[in-house]
C-alpha positions as CSV (number, residue, x, y, z in Angstrom):
1,M,-99.9,144.1,-26.4
2,K,-100.4,140.6,-25.7
3,V,-98.3,140.5,-22.7
4,S,-100.5,143.2,-21.4
5,L,-103.7,141.5,-21.6
6,F,-101.8,138.2,-20.0
7,A,-100.4,140.3,-17.7
8,A,-104.1,142.2,-16.8
9,L,-105.2,138.4,-16.8
10,A,-102.9,137.2,-14.4
11,L,-103.8,140.2,-11.9
12,A,-107.4,139.6,-12.1
13,L,-106.4,136.1,-10.5
14,V,-104.5,137.1,-8.0
15,A,-107.0,139.7,-6.8
16,G,-110.1,137.1,-7.3
17,C,-108.2,134.3,-5.5
18,G,-107.9,136.4,-2.6
19,E,-111.6,137.1,-1.7
20,H,-112.0,133.1,-1.8
21,L,-109.3,132.4,1.2
22,A,-111.0,134.0,4.2
23,A,-112.0,131.7,6.6
24,P,-115.7,131.5,7.2
25,K,-116.7,132.5,10.7
26,A,-119.8,130.9,11.9
27,S,-121.1,133.2,15.0
28,D,-124.1,131.2,14.9
29,A,-125.9,127.4,14.7
30,G,-127.8,128.7,11.6
31,S,-124.4,130.1,9.8
32,H,-122.6,126.8,11.1
33,E,-125.5,124.9,9.4
34,A,-125.0,126.9,6.3
35,H,-121.1,126.2,6.0
36,A,-122.1,122.7,6.2
37,E,-124.3,122.6,3.6
38,L,-121.8,124.3,1.6
39,D,-119.1,121.8,2.5
40,R,-121.3,118.8,1.3
41,M,-121.6,120.8,-2.0
42,D,-118.1,121.0,-2.5
43,T,-117.2,118.0,-4.0
44,R,-113.5,118.8,-4.5
45,V,-110.8,116.2,-2.1
46,P,-110.5,117.4,1.3
47,V,-107.0,118.2,2.5
48,P,-107.0,117.6,6.2
49,L,-105.1,120.2,8.0
50,L,-104.9,121.5,11.6
51,P,-105.5,124.7,12.2
52,M,-102.4,126.3,12.1
53,M,-101.2,124.1,9.0
54,A,-104.2,125.7,6.8
55,E,-103.2,128.9,7.8
56,H,-99.4,128.3,7.0
57,Q,-100.7,127.0,3.4
58,K,-103.1,129.9,2.8
59,Q,-100.0,132.1,3.6
60,N,-98.1,130.2,1.1
61,M,-100.8,130.0,-1.5
62,R,-100.7,134.3,-1.3
63,E,-97.1,134.3,-1.6
64,H,-97.6,131.9,-4.7
65,L,-99.9,134.3,-6.0
66,L,-97.8,137.3,-5.2
67,A,-95.1,135.6,-7.0
68,V,-97.1,135.0,-10.4
69,Q,-98.0,138.8,-10.1
70,E,-94.2,139.9,-10.0
71,I,-93.2,137.2,-13.0
72,A,-96.3,139.0,-15.1
73,Y,-95.2,142.6,-14.2
74,A,-91.6,141.8,-15.1
75,A,-92.5,140.1,-18.5
76,A,-94.2,143.0,-19.2
77,H,-91.4,144.9,-18.7
78,D,-88.5,142.2,-20.1
79,D,-86.8,142.2,-16.7
80,Y,-85.9,138.6,-16.6
81,A,-83.8,138.8,-13.9
82,A,-86.7,139.7,-11.8
83,I,-88.9,136.9,-13.2
84,E,-85.8,134.2,-12.3
85,K,-86.0,135.5,-8.9
86,S,-89.9,135.4,-8.3
87,A,-89.9,131.9,-10.0
88,A,-87.3,130.6,-7.8
89,R,-89.8,131.8,-4.8
90,I,-92.4,129.2,-6.2
91,G,-89.9,126.3,-7.7
92,Y,-89.3,123.1,-6.3
93,S,-86.8,122.8,-3.6
94,D,-86.2,119.6,-0.9
95,D,-87.9,122.1,1.6
96,M,-90.8,122.3,-0.5
97,A,-90.8,119.2,-1.3
98,R,-91.1,118.1,2.6
99,M,-94.1,120.6,3.3
100,C,-96.0,119.7,0.3
101,S,-95.4,116.1,1.6
102,H,-96.6,117.0,5.1
103,M,-99.7,118.8,4.4
104,G,-100.7,115.9,1.7
105,M,-100.2,113.0,4.5
106,G,-104.1,113.0,4.7
107,A,-105.4,113.3,1.1
108,P,-103.9,110.8,-1.5
109,G,-102.8,112.5,-4.7
110,F,-102.3,115.9,-3.4
111,T,-98.8,115.7,-3.3
112,D,-98.0,114.7,-6.3
113,V,-100.1,117.6,-7.5
114,A,-98.2,120.3,-5.2
115,L,-94.8,119.2,-6.3
116,A,-96.0,119.4,-10.3
117,F,-96.8,122.6,-9.3
118,H,-93.7,123.7,-8.1
119,R,-92.0,121.7,-11.1
120,T,-93.6,123.4,-13.6
121,A,-92.5,127.0,-12.1
122,D,-89.0,125.9,-12.6
123,T,-89.5,126.3,-16.3
124,I,-90.6,130.0,-15.9
125,G,-86.8,130.5,-14.5
126,D,-85.3,128.4,-17.0
127,A,-87.3,130.3,-20.1
128,A,-86.1,133.6,-18.2
129,R,-82.3,132.6,-18.4
130,R,-82.6,132.2,-22.2
131,K,-84.2,135.6,-22.2
132,D,-87.2,133.4,-24.3
133,K,-90.3,135.8,-23.4
134,S,-92.6,133.4,-25.8
135,A,-91.2,130.3,-23.1
136,V,-91.5,132.8,-20.0
137,L,-95.3,133.4,-20.6
138,T,-96.2,129.9,-21.6
139,A,-94.3,128.5,-18.7
140,L,-96.6,131.1,-16.4
141,G,-99.5,129.7,-18.5
142,D,-98.8,126.1,-17.5
143,T,-97.9,127.2,-13.7
144,I,-101.2,129.1,-13.4
145,Q,-102.6,126.2,-15.1
146,R,-101.1,123.9,-12.5
147,C,-102.4,126.0,-9.5
148,T,-106.3,126.2,-10.9
149,G,-106.2,122.8,-11.5
150,C,-104.9,122.0,-7.7
151,H,-107.6,124.4,-6.6
152,A,-110.3,122.7,-8.6
153,A,-109.3,119.0,-7.2
154,F,-108.9,120.0,-3.6
155,K,-110.3,121.8,-0.5
156,Q,-108.9,122.2,3.0
157,R,-110.8,120.8,5.6
158,I,-109.9,121.9,9.1
159,V,-109.5,118.8,11.8
160,D,-108.4,118.8,15.5
161,E,-105.5,116.8,16.5
162,T,-107.4,113.6,17.4
163,E,-108.4,113.4,13.8
164,W,-105.0,114.5,12.1
165,T,-103.4,112.0,14.1
166,R,-106.1,109.1,13.2
167,I,-105.8,110.0,9.8
168,T,-101.9,110.5,9.3
169,S,-101.4,107.2,11.4
170,S,-102.8,104.7,8.7
171,V,-100.2,106.7,6.1
172,P,-97.2,104.8,5.8
173,P,-94.0,106.9,6.4
174,S,-91.9,107.9,3.1
175,A,-89.2,110.2,2.5
176,P,-90.5,113.0,0.1
177,P,-90.4,112.6,-3.5
178,G,-86.8,113.6,-5.4
179,R,-86.3,116.2,-7.8
180,G,-86.5,113.7,-10.4
181,R,-86.3,115.7,-13.5
């Protein structure tokens, strides 16, 4: 029963998060002011992104949520191969590290938090390979905690090309962090 409850909670998380991913549409000056006021109240650290980058990041977040949903469902059915396959989609890779580093160029701390999420997701696959359901659920819980922690700390801030160049030109170039496990 614990697995079913956990799966239900994970699915509720997936459903609830989707509602907050839609970009606001400012159709008039009043609406624009309301959005600006809301943004001022939101004290999370802004992650400056070009519109295309922001959309790409949102698509990735949706894919992460889908993988979490699949893992919860597979755990409820003791399908360790499916758990491992879905966990691999959100686990660490060099490509993911490059993308996280690029997305986080203008927000100190973002890249480290993002990569910690992906490394934590690796522990789900590790537990699935051992066919350890308790460890899978613990690792999934830790991974979801990384998700919610990141979303509690950071928010997207859409910028234009000029602002992006200004922000990122002051950031020293660096290679993406290695796996370091």
